[in-house]
C-alpha positions, 0 to 999 in steps of 0.5 A: 499500500501506498501510505499517506499522511493523515489528516489531524482532527483538530487544527494546529492551533487547537493545542495552545497554549500547551502545544503550539500552532507553529510546533504542530503545523511544522511537526505534522506537515514537515516532519511526519510528512518526510517520514511517509515520503521515506518511507513509501521510497523505501518500500518502492519495489518490495512487492511483499511489504508493500501489501502490508499495513504499518503493524505488520511491517513494524512487527517483522522489521527481522524479516525485511531485506537488509538494505532497506530495513533501517530506512523502514524502522526509522521511517515507518517508525516515525509514520507509526509513532506520529499517526498514534501521537496525533490521536493522543492529543485533543483540545478537550484532553487533560484530566485523568482516565476512567473505568478499567484503565484508571483501576489498571493504572492504580493496580500495576502502577501504583495510582495515578500520581505515580504513574505521571511521576515515572512516565515523566521520568521515563521521558525525560531520562530518554538520552537524545531524541525518542519516546516514552509509551505507556504499554500492555505487555503480557496483560500488564501495563507498563511504562517503557521508553524507546530510543528514535523512532522505535516502536514498542510493537517491535518488541511485542508490546502494545502501545496504549499512550506515548509522548514524542520527546524528540526536540523538534516536538518541543524546542520551538515553544519549550527550548530545552525545558523538556520537563516543562513540555512534558508537564504542559502535555498531560493537559491535551491527554486525550484519555477517551482514545487511550481507554478506547485503545485500551479496552480494544485491546486488554 
């Protein structure tokens, strides 16, 4: 299949003041588009891979031809991660999760406040570029981080929430203050979407 840049469900300025319009526009229309374009270019002429969706590709990276594996890992991961990331945020976001997800966070991660503290630590401790994730792994939810554009799905884990801590995600507004960006990001987290994903995959 030919991968396409997904349209956002909200305007570039909809997440202000927490995520600014210029960052959103640059992040979506430039960075994400480049991942899509480079992924399609890497897969040209590889019919088997072109028949797979992005999740299938990222789950089977070791089976890809060696000459395209790194490009697909980086750009396919970038496309998939950002497609999720836009869904994880909403102008109506913030607050706390509810229902079974809230109970699961209490059970596995010691409560919502402890989860936020540990998630922020994972985001701050990710050296250089990468992501912090909340994942489902063998029936438990865990906090993990990945470098670059790697996604936990390649390790057999299911991402249900993630934050981009590449500098392009926050530097225009927050400069080198990654922690301030993470603190602000909680105000736009789309818990309804996170709960939807969790309820689907649990």
